[in-house]
Each structure stands twice: as C-alpha cells, then as structure tokens.
C-alpha positions as a Python dict, from the first residue, in 0.01 Angstrom:
ca = {
    (1, 'M'): (0, 0, 0),
    (2, 'G'): (-331, 170, 25),
    (3, 'L'): (-632, 203, 277),
    (4, 'D'): (-912, -26, 209),
    (5, 'F'): (-1177, 126, 361),
    (6, 'L'): (-1182, 430, 559),
    (7, 'V'): (-1485, 584, 806),
    (8, 'F'): (-1623, 942, 902),
    (9, 'T'): (-1786, 887, 1263),
    (10, 'G'): (-1874, 1092, 1593),
    (11, 'G'): (-1939, 1431, 1597),
    (12, 'I'): (-1711, 1629, 1376),
    (13, 'G'): (-1662, 1306, 1120),
    (14, 'E'): (-2039, 1282, 1076),
    (15, 'H'): (-2146, 1645, 1052),
    (16, 'D'): (-1814, 1840, 879),
    (17, 'A'): (-1831, 1767, 513),
    (18, 'E'): (-1594, 2030, 502),
    (19, 'V'): (-1356, 1849, 723),
    (20, 'R'): (-1417, 1502, 544),
    (21, 'A'): (-1290, 1675, 195),
    (22, 'E'): (-1002, 1842, 347),
    (23, 'I'): (-922, 1490, 558),
    (24, 'C'): (-960, 1317, 255),
    (25, 'D'): (-763, 1543, 35),
    (26, 'G'): (-475, 1481, 198),
    (27, 'L'): (-518, 1133, 232),
    (28, 'S'): (-534, 1155, -176),
    (29, 'W'): (-229, 960, -266),
    (30, 'L'): (-370, 671, -115),
    (31, 'G'): (-629, 728, -345),
    (32, 'I'): (-909, 829, -222),
    (33, 'N'): (-1147, 1014, -401),
    (34, 'L'): (-1472, 1171, -244),
    (35, 'D'): (-1790, 1207, -453),
    (36, 'L'): (-1839, 1598, -316),
    (37, 'A'): (-2250, 1586, -390),
    (38, 'E'): (-2277, 1304, -132),
    (39, 'N'): (-1990, 1402, 84),
    (40, 'Q'): (-2229, 1731, 132),
    (41, 'L'): (-2560, 1481, 218),
    (42, 'S'): (-2290, 1333, 547),
    (43, 'K'): (-2442, 975, 493),
    (44, 'G'): (-2346, 624, 382),
    (45, 'T'): (-2094, 658, 113),
    (46, 'I'): (-1919, 975, 17),
    (47, 'S'): (-1654, 815, -206),
    (48, 'H'): (-1652, 844, -560),
    (49, 'S'): (-1713, 600, -822),
    (50, 'T'): (-1360, 610, -878),
    (51, 'S'): (-1134, 595, -582),
    (52, 'G'): (-922, 328, -489),
    (53, 'C'): (-1091, 332, -106),
    (54, 'L'): (-1449, 309, 44),
    (55, 'V'): (-1518, 622, 203),
    (56, 'R'): (-1873, 660, 467),
    (57, 'V'): (-1991, 786, 747),
    (58, 'R'): (-2145, 621, 1006),
    (59, 'H'): (-2422, 736, 1306),
    (60, 'S'): (-2146, 642, 1628),
    (61, 'Q'): (-2487, 630, 1855),
    (62, 'E'): (-2268, 815, 2130),
    (63, 'D'): (-2490, 856, 2354),
    (64, 'A'): (-2595, 493, 2372),
    (65, 'Q'): (-2215, 420, 2421),
    (66, 'I'): (-2189, 632, 2683),
    (67, 'A'): (-2547, 539, 2842),
    (68, 'A'): (-2424, 153, 2852),
    (69, 'H'): (-2072, 194, 2997),
    (70, 'T'): (-2209, 440, 3312),
    (71, 'W'): (-2475, 166, 3359),
    (72, 'K'): (-2200, -106, 3374),
    (73, 'L'): (-1999, 115, 3591),
    (74, 'A'): (-2257, 193, 3853),
    (75, 'A'): (-2354, -194, 3848),
    (76, 'S'): (-2043, -305, 3946),
    (77, 'R'): (-1985, -2, 4212),
    (78, 'I'): (-2353, -126, 4379),
    (79, 'S'): (-2229, -495, 4348),
    (80, 'S'): (-1925, -408, 4530),
    (81, 'I'): (-2055, -240, 4846),
    (82, 'D'): (-2335, -527, 4848),
    (83, 'S'): (-2059, -750, 4858),
    (84, 'T'): (-1924, -549, 5173),
    (85, 'D'): (-2219, -461, 5356),
    (86, 'N'): (-2240, -668, 5644),
    (87, 'G'): (-2570, -601, 5775),
    (88, 'D'): (-2483, -388, 6046),
    (89, 'G'): (-2429, -84, 5825),
    (90, 'H'): (-2062, -14, 5772),
}
C-alpha cells in the first residue's frame, strides 16, 4: 500500500510551507519525505530524492476556473431567456 503522487494546490496548498510539512509528516507512513528547502520555495517538486512518493506544488489558476464557470452559466441563462422570448417582451 502506498501513494505514487501528492499535489498541493489552491491557496493554502500553494502558499503555506508549514502546513504542507505538517501534512506530509502525518503521511510519512506512506514513505513521503519532504525536501525542506524546496518546500520553502513553494513551487515544483518538494519531495526529497529519497521519498517513496513524488510531492509537488502546482499553481491552480482558480480565478480562471471561476471565470470560465461563470461565463458558461451566464451564457446558458441568456440562451434560456432567448429561447422563451416570443418577441412581445414577455
């Protein structure tokens, strides 16, 4: 039993090295071993070369995802309104 790959992303996952270290310490039974210097850099691979699991920090682009979902929802609502409009304003 083990873990092949662990990714930290989103606000805390991307920006809080202490939280990442605590989480990985709690998962050490899975063979996770962080490179503490790389963890402080908060980018790319942060696992030590002796780790049994690859650990990475990945930028999530949450703003772009929110914008894309909002655009899709707004477009579907406009399409729905257009399809029910019979031209008399009702």
